[in-house]
ZASETOR-355893 format. One line per 4 residues: number of its first residue (from 0); their letters; for each residue z, y, x of C-alpha. Coordinates in steps of 0.001 Angstrom, whole numbers. Layout:
N
NUM	a	Z/Y/X | ... .
***
This chain:
576
0	mlsk	-62886/29114/-41523 | -63742/29844/-37922 | -60893/30367/-35521 | -60786/33626/-33572 .
4	islf	-61858/31731/-30435 | -64752/30032/-32255 | -65846/33315/-33799 | -65705/35013/-30407 .
8	lllt	-67791/32246/-28837 | -70348/32394/-31646 | -70703/36159/-31361 | -71008/35872/-27584 .
12	ilsa	-73777/33260/-27883 | -75656/35285/-30499 | -75320/38417/-28382 | -76559/36599/-25285 .
16	csgn	-79504/35100/-27162 | -80400/38462/-28618 | -80105/40066/-25183 | -82292/37389/-23614 .
20	ieen	-85047/37916/-26154 | -85064/41622/-25476 | -84257/41539/-21781 | -85986/38434/-20529 .
24	dadi	-89261/38482/-22411 | -91533/38570/-19392 | -94365/41007/-18810 | -96148/38656/-16399 .
28	iltn	-95547/35012/-15562 | -97299/33554/-12527 | -97511/29790/-12950 | -98668/26781/-10911 .
32	grvy	-98727/28654/-7633 | -97694/27812/-4096 | -94891/30350/-3762 | -93383/31043/-347 .
36	tmrw	-90353/33188/-1137 | -89404/33792/2538 | -85742/33601/1421 | -84837/31238/4261 .
40	eapr	-83500/32447/7593 | -85975/33924/10088 | -86840/31886/13200 | -84698/32229/16277 .
44	ndgt	-85970/34576/18964 | -87662/31744/20851 | -89669/30893/17717 | -87630/27898/16584 .
48	isde	-88049/27614/12814 | -84888/27661/10699 | -83600/24363/9300 | -83618/26127/5919 .
52	apie	-87406/26608/6003 | -89374/24507/3473 | -90793/22013/5944 | -90677/18249/5699 .
56	tdwt	-93668/16930/7589 | -95714/19993/6568 | -94971/23401/5137 | -94219/23119/1426 .
60	pdad	-93779/26060/-996 | -90214/26580/-2235 | -91247/27653/-5780 | -94278/27509/-8059 .
64	avvi	-93646/30307/-10571 | -92593/33944/-10623 | -91573/35997/-13651 | -92033/39768/-13647 .
68	ngnk	-89999/41998/-15948 | -91063/45630/-15697 | -91212/46503/-12029 | -88793/43787/-10898 .
72	igfv	-88877/40069/-10307 | -86882/38399/-13074 | -87076/34752/-12087 | -88356/32531/-9288 .
76	gstp	-88572/28781/-9683 | -90501/26137/-11581 | -93331/26691/-14027 | -91583/24956/-16985 .
80	dalk	-88482/27100/-16525 | -90558/30253/-16124 | -92496/29605/-19332 | -89233/29548/-21289 .
84	lkgd	-89151/33308/-20726 | -92525/33883/-22369 | -92683/36525/-25088 | -95332/37629/-27552 .
88	ktri	-96809/40123/-25101 | -96367/38151/-21886 | -99420/37738/-19702 | -99573/34211/-18315 .
92	idla	-101529/33892/-15075 | -102278/30318/-14060 | -102699/30487/-10298 | -104110/26958/-10053 .
96	gavv	-102570/26411/-6644 | -103151/29861/-5161 | -100610/30997/-2567 | -98023/33670/-3354 .
100	ipgl	-96177/35599/-640 | -94125/38807/-592 | -96303/41898/-786 | -98054/42740/2478 .
104	vdsh	-97219/45962/4302 | -99456/47608/6893 | -96906/49589/8867 | -99344/51772/10821 .
108	thvf	-102413/52926/8955 | -104605/55963/8479 | -105690/55705/4855 | -107622/58964/4935 .
112	gvga	-109541/57438/7819 | -110151/54288/5800 | -111454/56421/2942 | -113566/58498/5308 .
116	aier	-114976/55343/6891 | -116501/54490/3542 | -118387/57786/3751 | -119203/57624/7459 .
120	vdli	-121690/55726/9595 | -120063/52431/10477 | -120336/51876/14228 | -117912/48969/14491 .
124	gvet	-119459/46176/16521 | -122342/48166/18023 | -123000/46820/21497 | -125634/49204/22845 .
128	endm	-126556/52848/22572 | -129803/51857/20847 | -127898/49933/18175 | -125730/52965/17585 .
132	lerv	-128674/55353/17370 | -130478/53129/14867 | -127534/53321/12468 | -127266/57088/12837 .
136	lera	-131008/57544/12325 | -130842/55637/9047 | -128138/57997/7815 | -130093/61054/8968 .
140	kitp	-133009/60047/6711 | -130862/60548/3603 | -128722/63469/4797 | -129823/67078/4105 .
144	kgdw	-130695/69001/7255 | -127777/70981/8593 | -125141/68653/7115 | -122771/66898/9477 .
148	iigr	-123244/63213/10219 | -120005/61520/11260 | -119783/58017/12663 | -116915/55937/13922 .
152	gwde	-116300/52595/15533 | -117942/52178/18961 | -115412/50653/21344 | -114321/53110/24037 .
156	gvwa	-112672/50308/25999 | -115753/48095/26151 | -118024/51073/26893 | -115727/52761/29422 .
160	nryp	-117928/51973/32411 | -121181/52900/30627 | -120403/55860/28409 | -123615/57400/27028 .
164	dnsl	-124530/61074/27083 | -126137/62922/24175 | -129683/63240/25523 | -131224/60619/23224 .
168	lsel	-128979/61538/20314 | -130003/65198/20568 | -133674/64333/20920 | -133792/61942/17967 .
172	ipdh	-131556/63925/15613 | -132003/67625/16361 | -131447/69027/12854 | -128023/67598/11981 .
176	pvfl	-124743/68160/13818 | -123591/64661/14783 | -120222/63456/16036 | -119646/59779/16761 .
180	lslh	-115981/58953/17100 | -114898/55850/18990 | -112973/52904/17595 | -109507/54248/18424 .
184	sfag	-110428/57973/18384 | -109917/58502/22107 | -113580/59231/22787 | -116358/60989/20928 .
188	lanq	-120052/61756/21403 | -121578/64945/19995 | -125240/65929/19923 | -126451/69352/21048 .
192	kald	-126579/70703/17486 | -122878/69945/17108 | -122048/71538/20469 | -123936/74679/19496 .
196	ivgi	-122182/74962/16124 | -118742/74410/17620 | -119521/76728/20531 | -118877/74339/23406 .
200	dsdt	-120600/75106/26688 | -119949/75106/30408 | -117314/77842/30003 | -115233/75925/27451 .
204	eipv	-111672/75438/28614 | -110824/71747/28954 | -107493/70902/27282 | -104732/69466/29436 .
208	ggei	-104975/65708/29125 | -108628/65828/28102 | -111961/65297/29790 | -115432/66681/29115 .
212	rfne	-118367/65064/30882 | -121155/67297/32251 | -124831/66744/33080 | -126602/67587/36337 .
216	ngep	-127063/71192/35164 | -123347/71669/34711 | -123545/71681/30900 | -121464/69445/28611 .
220	nglf	-123314/66174/28054 | -121668/65549/24673 | -118980/63051/25745 | -115337/63958/25107 .
224	lnra	-112320/61860/26120 | -108664/61796/25104 | -107273/65285/24358 | -110739/66837/24522 .
228	vplv	-111867/64922/21422 | -110195/67399/18988 | -112393/70209/20339 | -115167/68823/18149 .
232	rnai	-113263/66766/15600 | -111067/69672/14492 | -114096/71929/14069 | -115750/69668/11505 .
236	pips	-115298/71209/8037 | -112472/69463/6221 | -112901/68350/2625 | -111333/70304/-213 .
240	kqgl	-107996/69178/-1612 | -109867/67255/-4297 | -112086/65729/-1634 | -109040/64636/355 .
244	mrra	-107500/63148/-2778 | -110663/61140/-3398 | -110668/60020/222 | -107008/58959/53 .
248	lagl	-107590/57039/-3175 | -110596/55284/-1681 | -108497/54207/1290 | -105488/53139/-789 .
252	nqma	-107607/51195/-3256 | -109275/49421/-345 | -105854/48472/1014 | -104849/47185/-2438 .
256	edgf	-108022/45119/-2601 | -107090/43656/749 | -103649/42575/-426 | -101407/45380/771 .
260	vsvh	-98686/46715/-1508 | -97582/49444/889 | -98762/51395/3916 | -96993/53498/6509 .
264	dagl	-99484/56329/7018 | -99147/57523/10595 | -99685/61193/11433 | -100202/63123/8194 .
268	ntem	-100932/66822/8399 | -100326/69588/5852 | -103560/69046/3942 | -103123/65279/3775 .
272	maal	-99539/65576/2562 | -100610/68017/-148 | -103239/65541/-1350 | -100751/62664/-1453 .
276	eele	-98123/64764/-3201 | -100642/65730/-5871 | -101611/62081/-6363 | -97943/61189/-6756 .
280	lena	-97483/63930/-9374 | -100459/62505/-11257 | -98950/58999/-11023 | -102216/57970/-9375 .
284	lpir	-101037/56228/-6197 | -102082/52563/-6522 | -99777/51321/-3739 | -96671/52642/-2005 .
288	vyam	-97063/55208/786 | -94450/55738/3484 | -95449/59079/4967 | -95167/59713/8699 .
292	lslr	-95511/63445/9334 | -97565/64574/12311 | -95383/66186/14970 | -98490/68109/16032 .
296	depl	-98482/70034/12741 | -95612/72353/13609 | -95610/74422/10366 | -95387/71183/8374 .
300	mekw	-92592/69939/10614 | -90604/73151/10258 | -90864/72890/6474 | -89603/69313/6441 .
304	iekg	-86878/69841/9048 | -85466/72552/6801 | -85651/70252/3767 | -84718/66965/5438 .
308	pdsd	-86078/63462/4848 | -86359/62001/1357 | -83129/60380/237 | -84734/57711/-1947 .
312	sdsm	-86833/54698/-1018 | -88268/53655/-4363 | -90765/56430/-5097 | -94444/55688/-4611 .
316	lvtk	-94500/58379/-1894 | -91536/58487/495 | -91265/60793/3509 | -88690/59863/6127 .
320	svka	-90657/59521/9343 | -92399/61600/12004 | -95337/60412/14106 | -95473/61728/17679 .
324	yydg	-98116/61127/20347 | -97024/60641/23933 | -99980/59257/25901 | -103607/58212/25495 .
328	algs	-105378/54879/25084 | -105718/52127/27667 | -109425/51617/27082 | -110337/55226/27871 .
332	rgar	-107822/55218/30759 | -105627/57769/29027 | -102521/55580/28744 | -99844/56689/31196 .
336	llyd	-99195/54030/33855 | -96454/53771/36466 | -99049/52950/39121 | -102770/53565/39483 .
340	yhdr	-105223/51944/37144 | -106402/48717/38706 | -110013/49838/38201 | -109590/53540/39074 .
344	eght	-107656/54379/42206 | -105647/57589/42068 | -105602/57752/38273 | -102492/57086/36156 .
348	gisg	-103441/58551/32761 | -101888/61374/30765 | -98714/61903/28784 | -96135/64326/27445 .
352	egyg	-97033/67951/26914 | -100497/67169/28226 | -100952/65015/25174 | -99574/67432/22601 .
356	fnqe	-95999/66112/22659 | -93261/68570/21654 | -89985/67055/22817 | -87756/69807/21444 .
360	lmar	-89294/69644/17971 | -88947/65858/17889 | -85277/66071/18898 | -84628/68490/16039 .
364	amkk	-86318/66154/13582 | -84201/63248/14825 | -81042/65315/14448 | -82022/66041/10848 .
368	gfqv	-82233/62295/10170 | -85948/61623/10483 | -87132/58355/11941 | -89493/59043/14835 .
372	avha	-92442/56797/15561 | -93855/57621/18979 | -97306/56519/20123 | -96843/55051/23602 .
376	igda	-99333/52732/25315 | -98819/52598/29085 | -95794/51291/30956 | -94939/54786/32186 .
380	gnre	-95523/56229/28728 | -93182/53680/27177 | -90510/54171/29844 | -90595/57937/29453 .
384	vldi	-90352/57690/25662 | -87355/55375/25972 | -85725/57884/28334 | -86384/60752/25922 .
388	ienv	-84966/58900/22914 | -81933/57747/24914 | -81223/61353/25897 | -81466/62470/22273 .
392	ykvt	-78871/59825/21360 | -76476/61290/23904 | -76660/64668/22151 | -77071/63320/18607 .
396	psar	-75452/59857/18362 | -76319/59623/14645 | -80022/59486/15565 | -79486/55901/16754 .
400	knrn	-79301/54898/13070 | -82764/56269/12266 | -84600/53018/13072 | -86818/54848/15522 .
404	rieh	-90054/53188/16529 | -92534/52969/19348 | -96039/52661/17985 | -98051/50120/19990 .
408	aqvm	-95533/49458/22815 | -98643/48046/24406 | -97801/47790/28107 | -94143/47392/29066 .
412	hpdd	-92545/47044/32476 | -90252/43965/32447 | -87240/46190/33166 | -87895/48200/30023 .
416	iprl	-88406/45397/27502 | -84650/44855/26913 | -84119/48579/26371 | -85804/48612/22951 .
420	adln	-83108/46433/21397 | -80392/48317/23284 | -81645/51569/21759 | -82235/50149/18246 .
424	iias	-85956/50802/18571 | -88563/48897/16578 | -91784/47830/18306 | -94672/48561/15928 .
428	mepp	-97628/46522/17176 | -101146/45375/16299 | -102133/41714/16823 | -105865/42599/16616 .
432	have	-105498/44985/19566 | -104666/42107/21895 | -107729/40046/21017 | -110016/43092/20922 .
436	dktw	-108823/44462/24271 | -108741/41156/26153 | -112256/41595/27594 | -111244/44641/29642 .
440	aeqr	-107438/45068/29553 | -106823/43050/32692 | -109405/45153/34525 | -107309/48234/33723 .
444	lgpe	-103933/46681/34557 | -104510/43932/37101 | -103159/40350/37015 | -99440/41207/37173 .
448	rikg	-99062/44131/34778 | -101104/42347/32116 | -98173/39942/31688 | -96168/42765/30131 .
452	ayaw	-98943/43784/27754 | -99092/42901/24039 | -95911/40950/24806 | -94675/40013/21333 .
456	rsll	-92684/36950/22376 | -91034/38705/25312 | -89912/41465/22959 | -88561/38985/20408 .
460	innt	-86677/37011/23050 | -85011/40267/24028 | -83897/40878/20415 | -86435/43590/19640 .
464	rltf	-87332/44080/15998 | -91094/43850/15404 | -93427/45084/12734 | -97139/44205/12692 .
468	nsdn	-99999/46371/11472 | -103627/47260/12113 | -103830/50940/13139 | -106882/51062/10891 .
472	pgsd	-109636/52161/10751 | -109566/51596/14509 | -109069/47883/13925 | -109924/45603/11030 .
476	hdif	-106883/45503/8723 | -107872/42158/7156 | -104603/40230/6928 | -106263/36916/7742 .
480	yglh	-107595/38393/10970 | -104142/39809/11711 | -102355/36502/11106 | -104938/34548/13094 .
484	sait	-104691/36989/16021 | -100902/36795/15977 | -100577/33012/16064 | -103586/32066/18218 .
488	rqdk	-104197/35077/20517 | -107886/34336/19906 | -110699/36472/18521 | -112801/35667/15472 .
492	nsqp	-114933/33337/17588 | -111848/31327/18650 | -112050/32724/22175 | -110634/32219/24681 .
496	eggw	-109960/28531/24321 | -106239/27960/24113 | -105525/31639/23476 | -105212/34740/25654 .
500	ykeq	-101783/34631/27307 | -100804/32294/24477 | -97165/32270/25559 | -96853/35680/23885 .
504	avni	-98017/34417/20472 | -95763/34201/17428 | -95616/31425/14839 | -96769/31742/11230 .
508	deav	-93245/32286/9879 | -92779/35236/12232 | -96280/36574/11627 | -95859/36673/7835 .
512	rayt	-92449/38334/8193 | -93907/40914/10563 | -96271/41986/7762 | -93610/41741/5011 .
516	swsa	-89831/41774/5464 | -89836/43068/9031 | -92148/45889/7985 | -89843/46562/5035 .
520	fanf	-86969/46981/7493 | -89078/49490/9406 | -89101/51790/6374 | -85583/51095/5048 .
524	tedy	-86658/48948/2074 | -85441/45515/3150 | -82973/45428/233 | -85782/45938/-2293 .
528	tgii	-88740/43969/-997 | -89953/41625/1751 | -88846/38436/-4 | -89574/37045/-3458 .
532	degr	-86259/36938/-5292 | -84688/37989/-8562 | -84000/41710/-8723 | -86477/42591/-5975 .
536	wadi	-89478/44841/-6511 | -92380/43030/-8101 | -94610/43631/-5053 | -96615/40442/-4502 .
540	timn	-99746/39279/-2692 | -101761/36268/-3864 | -104391/34550/-1708 | -106701/31563/-1851 .
544	idpf	-105561/29819/1336 | -102233/28573/2648 | -101721/30200/6066 | -98560/28174/6664 .
548	vlse	-100327/24825/6383 | -103488/26019/8131 | -101493/27389/11057 | -100631/23800/11914 .
552	dspv	-103825/22016/10859 | -106715/24421/11415 | -105815/28020/12327 | -109443/29145/12465 .
556	dild	-109751/28502/8728 | -107230/31278/8085 | -110106/33664/8799 | -111848/32435/5626 .
560	geil	-109003/33586/3411 | -109516/35938/466 | -107105/38057/-1526 | -107060/37075/-5196 .
564	mtiv	-104533/39529/-6608 | -102227/42366/-5557 | -99224/43314/-7695 | -97361/46562/-7016 .
568	ngsv	-94302/47747/-8909 | -94976/45106/-11547 | -98597/46140/-12165 | -101727/44273/-11163 .
572	vyer	-103546/46830/-9005 | -106253/44473/-7783 | -107616/41272/-9283 | -110556/39404/-7847 .
***
């Protein structure tokens, strides 16, 4: 006869075994991979890698298998141990040496823009007006007369000293309204048909902070800069709610295909939010969306200030943040500088109310608990934003806990760099911007101010929290391009040799964190994601190259990387 202790032990073992069969039967087991869990300590601020990092002579993965149970990670370790958790319905995925990292997050995107870019004329990379016109002409051949033709992608920074007018565009395409938006949306070119439809002429009032160029007859020549761009852009008929939903899905599915499990969508208006909310109700969002409300949409802001930010973080659509715009872009000379532009005497850019910034409304949102993410490019723009946020803290001390952000933090005066950490402000930055702007940025800023531009290492040394992103569709959101830009400070052609102000580069450990765990911190989800560990969300990115090893051996080969699989909330949302 069994003793009471023996009987208790037997029942406990049987119960545990029964529970394991039910509880631990895996939905997905990833085997034979190169798994970088990122569970070790982050590098020190000077870039020194932690002693805990999996490095002997080279980077070495710290696991080779991951088990997914429902929407959570159930086990991380070796393939033989993982396979013990196999059940009748488990999907086994042999990764054959593919690399597994925590799910990628693009912390400043415009997914409606990504979706729209699929519909629009792609002008990224055009070098001359003729190249641009050829692409638009091809689209005109298949577009019904009278329908709008929208293009995007010509680089306002590169073209700043040779902006075209609309004379050729109007002559070649007279029967379609055409608007060609620049890479970062701070410039736009409209043909005469578009000007006539919108009603823009020599009497049109120029918005504060904007510029309209005129021809020799005193009529608008079709070029709009900075705050004048919305005169045309906002007059273009917007899609229906269903059209916006299709556009959002196109953008989100593209991000999933490119390895991203989550996006922070910066500057959503009423119509965009309605489309995303409907997609969430339909359980149709393929990846997570952290919504950043547009401060410029005051009715939307009033609605959300009354309601307050979402209290949860684990829905597919979470709204806790507000995007504000303080100054313009450096390329189009709209960024607000402390001193004159090096290449335009007497000009310091635009900011504040002249750029649609409502300080009182933002302060109310901060008081309600919203994170604010303020677009600031120039050194004056950044200083003024820091002053504004600091003053809000004096009135509303609780706002310091909101993990407020400066989007871009592109040009910082040395005196202001330490203030971000002092004010608990996250610097949300784009590695591709540095390598794309390098051909003209020093012309705008001069040899001294450029040292405080795109200054990732200086910010880290001063204890600033970073998050990396793309600001797409203005820049290519390809993660391999982002990682390469971050660690080399070189463009896709490996230029300049040695890297552009290479002392501001980050290492691969920091770069991966800036697209994973550091971005998770920026939207309050660091306890759920950002590392691969038991109990965390099953948000995972799988790729065909090892960026850790290549960062040491051959960084340029990172650019050849491809995404093989994206897993979100335990579901495979993209598989190559």
